[in-house]
C-alpha positions in Angstrom: 14.7 18.8 -0.3 12.9 16.6 2.2 11.1 14.3 -0.3 13.8 11.6 -0.7 14.4 11.4 3.1 10.7 11.1 3.7 10.3 8.4 1.1 13.4 6.5 2.3 12.1 6.5 5.9 8.7 5.1 4.7 10.6 2.5 2.6 12.4 1.4 5.8 9.1 1.1 7.7 7.5 -0.9 4.8 10.4 -3.3 4.6 10.3 -3.8 8.4 6.6 -4.7 8.2 7.4 -7.1 5.4 10.2 -8.6 7.5 7.9 -9.3 10.3 5.7 -11.3 7.9 8.2 -14.2 8.4 7.4 -14.1 12.1 3.7 -14.1 11.4 4.1 -17.1 9.2 5.9 -19.0 11.9 3.4 -18.2 14.7 0.1 -18.0 12.9 -0.1 -21.4 11.2 -2.9 -23.6 12.4 -2.5 -27.2 13.6 -3.2 -28.5 10.1 -0.8 -26.0 8.5 -3.6 -24.4 6.5 -4.7 -20.9 7.0 -8.3 -19.7 7.0 -9.2 -17.6 4.0 -9.3 -14.4 6.0 -5.8 -15.0 7.4 -4.4 -15.7 4.0 -6.0 -12.6 2.5 -4.6 -10.5 5.3 -1.2 -11.9 5.0 -1.0 -11.5 1.2 -2.4 -8.0 1.6 0.1 -7.1 4.2 3.0 -8.3 2.1 1.7 -6.7 -1.1 1.1 -3.3 0.5 4.6 -3.4 2.2 6.3 -4.3 -1.1 4.3 -1.7 -3.1 5.1 1.0 -0.5 8.8 0.2 -0.7 8.8 0.1 -4.5 6.9 3.5 -4.7 9.3 5.0 -2.2 12.2 4.2 -4.4 10.5 4.8 -7.8 11.0 8.7 -7.9 14.7 8.2 -7.3 14.8 5.9 -10.3 12.9 8.4 -12.4 15.3 11.2 -11.4 18.1 9.3 -13.2 16.4 10.3 -16.4 15.1 13.8 -15.7 15.7 16.5 -13.2 12.3 18.2 -13.7 10.5 17.7 -10.4 7.1 18.3 -12.1 7.8 15.5 -14.5 9.1 13.1 -11.8 5.9 13.5 -9.7 3.7 13.3 -12.7 5.2 10.0 -13.9 5.3 8.6 -10.4 1.7 9.6 -9.7 0.6 8.0 -13.0 2.2 4.7 -12.2 1.0 4.7 -8.6 -2.5 5.6 -9.8 -2.6 2.6 -12.2 -1.5 0.4 -9.3 -4.1 1.8 -6.9 -6.8 1.3 -9.5 -5.7 -2.3 -9.9 -5.7 -2.6 -6.1 -9.4 -1.6 -6.1 -10.2 -4.3 -8.6 -8.4 -6.9 -6.5 -10.3 -5.8 -3.4 -13.6 -6.2 -5.2 -12.7 -9.8 -6.1 -11.5 -10.9 -2.7 -13.5 -13.9 -1.3 -13.4 -12.4 2.2 -15.1 -9.0 2.6 -16.8 -7.1 5.3 -16.3 -3.5 6.5 -12.4 -3.7 6.4 -12.5 -4.5 2.7 -15.0 -1.7 2.0 -12.9 0.7 4.0 -9.8 -0.4 2.1 -11.6 0.1 -1.2 -12.8 3.5 -0.2 -9.3 4.6 0.9 -7.7 3.2 -2.3 -10.2 5.0 -4.5 -9.4 8.2 -2.6 -5.7 7.7 -3.1 -6.3 6.9 -6.8 -8.3 10.1 -7.1 -5.4 12.1 -5.6 -3.1 10.7 -8.2 -5.4 11.5 -11.0 -5.7 15.1 -9.7 -2.0 15.4 -9.5 -1.3 14.0 -13.0 -4.0 16.3 -14.5 -2.8 19.3 -12.5 -6.3 19.9 -10.9 -5.9 21.3 -7.4 -2.3 20.1 -7.5 0.6 21.0 -9.8 2.5 17.7 -10.3 3.5 17.7 -6.6 5.0 15.4 -4.0 2.1 15.7 -1.5 -0.5 13.6 -3.4 2.1 11.0 -4.2 3.0 10.8 -0.6 -0.7 10.3 0.3 -0.8 7.2 -2.0 2.5 5.8 -0.6 1.3 6.4 3.0 -1.9 4.5 2.2 0.2 1.4 1.4 2.3 1.8 4.6 -0.8 2.2 6.8 -2.7 -0.7 5.1 0.4 -2.9 5.6 0.6 -2.0 9.2 -3.2 -2.4 9.8 -3.2 -5.8 8.1 -0.2 -6.8 10.2 -2.0 -5.8 13.4 -5.2 -7.5 12.4 -3.4 -10.7 11.5 -1.5 -10.8 14.8 -4.2 -9.7 17.2 -7.6 -10.5 15.7 -8.5 -14.2 15.8 -9.9 -15.5 12.5 -12.7 -17.5 14.2 -14.4 -14.3 15.5 -14.4 -12.6 12.1 -14.5 -8.9 11.5 -17.4 -8.6 9.1 
């Protein structure tokens, strides 16, 4: 069974990204110590996506303490991940900074949410690992993309 190993590897990547956030904090502060809105949104997003990725990588192992039924594990895990992804979409809509990165993030989050709904309702999927992995990968990729944009894209040029 490769699912736990895959999820544990993704958790390690997510935790590494979150660990680098301390370095970003040290080097990214402006002269006044205040961050621009875009930088603060990117940083919070990076940290949140990394922590959610790590949590959702470990969540199925926690569920497996209570049931050995793989179908039930992935159904419960996809349900919780789906709720979180829907909440993520609402948060993205309310962000003060926007532009094409926010719209792309919203589109990807809605797609991952749809995958979880299909998995839970057993439409095109049968309570499987693959759709769940798609949602977890979204968090890892978004954390990495936000890290890269925070480190290499100056706030003053904007990315709208």
